[in-house]
N, C-alpha and C positions, 0 to 999 in steps of 0.2 A: 546553420548549426555549427556549434563549436565542436572542435575534434575531441571526442570522448575516448578514442580507442576502440569503440563499439561499432560494428558494422551498421551504418545508418539504413540500410536496406533490409535489416532483420528486425522487425518490430518486437519479437519475443526477446531477443537479446538486449534491446534497448530497455525493456520493462524490467527484466532481470537485474540489469546493471543499475537502473535507477532505484529499485527496492534495495538492493545490497547496500548501496551508498546511503539511502534514507535511513536504514535501520541501524547504521553505525552508532549514533545518528550523525549525519552530515548533510543538513539541509542546504547548505551553500553548494556542496559538490553536486547534490541532487538537481539543482536548478539548471545545470548544463543539459538536462534531458527534457526540460519542459518548456512550453510555449509561455509567452508573456500573457497569453489569454487563458491560462490554465484555470479549470473549475474543478475543485475537489468537493465531493460529496461523501462525508463519513457516515456511519451508521447512526440512525436517529435524525437524517437529513441535515446534519451540521455542514454548512457551507464554508469553504475555505478557498484561498486563492495562491497559497505558496507553500512549498515544502516544510518551512519553518513552522506553519500553523499545525501540520501533522505532528511534528515533533513536541510542540508545546502540549498539544491535546494528549498524546501518548504520556507525557511526563505528569499530567494532571490525573492519570488513570493507573499507570504502571510505574514501579520502582525502575524496571527496565523490560523491555519486550523485543522479541525477535521473530522473524517468520522463517518457517521450515517449509520450502517450497516443494509441493507434490507435483505440480504441472503448471507449465506456461503454455497456453493454447492460443494460437492466432487463428481468428475466424477466417473460413474459406472465402476467397474473394478479395483478400487484402491486397493493396497496391502500395507503392511508395508514397502515393499522394494520401491514402486514407487506410488505416488498419485498425480493427478492434482485437484487443488481446485480453484473455482472463488469465490471471495468476491465481492459483488456489493452493492451500495447504493448511498448516496448523501455526498457531501462536504458541510461544513459550516464553516464560520470563518469571517475574515476581510482581505481585500486587503491591501496592504502596506500603502495606503492613509488612512486607518481607515474606508473605507466604509464596512459594513457588507454584507454578502452574505449567501445564503442557497439554497439548492436544486440543486446544481451543481452535475450532475450525474457522477458516476465512476465505472469502472470495473477493478478489479485485477486479474491476473491469476498467480497461484503458481504452481511450480513443487517441490514436497517433495521426497527426497530419504532417506530411513532409519530414518524417523522422523525429518529430517532438510530440511529447505528450501533451494533449490539449484537454483531456477530461480523465478524471480518476474518481471511480465510485468504490467504496470500502464497506463490506459487510463482515461481521464476525459474531461470535457467541458471547463476547465479553459481557454484555448487558444482562444476558440470561444467567451466566456464571455469578455475576455480582448479586443478582436477585436471590439466588440460591445462598450465596455466601452471607447475605443479610438476613436470611430466614424468611424472605418474603414469597419464595417459590419453593416448590418440591423438585427433586431430581427427577 
């Protein structure tokens, strides 16, 4: 693992650092925290393999987007060899048309092996919000 300045024995700190850098967006910097075998699954079962794909997907949906962390939770039983971490909170930013938003709930699930993120699952309310915005669903 590259030296990132983050305690490699603290999986919650690794996830927080990764997300903070990814939301800049700085996918190249975020790569320091991930395994070459990284598997990413975004809402809608969109499969990705690299932080840059997350950045590109977000650019197709938002003018800009950030995460407001509410909690980073390391599942009991975590070890340096394997840990599961949940990060949850809300998204805020602007849709592509420039309309601001905030309070969009998200939950991310991470699997870390030997201090590197090997899996990332992402869920949020954006699709529901876009359906309402398009008049295809009621609030």
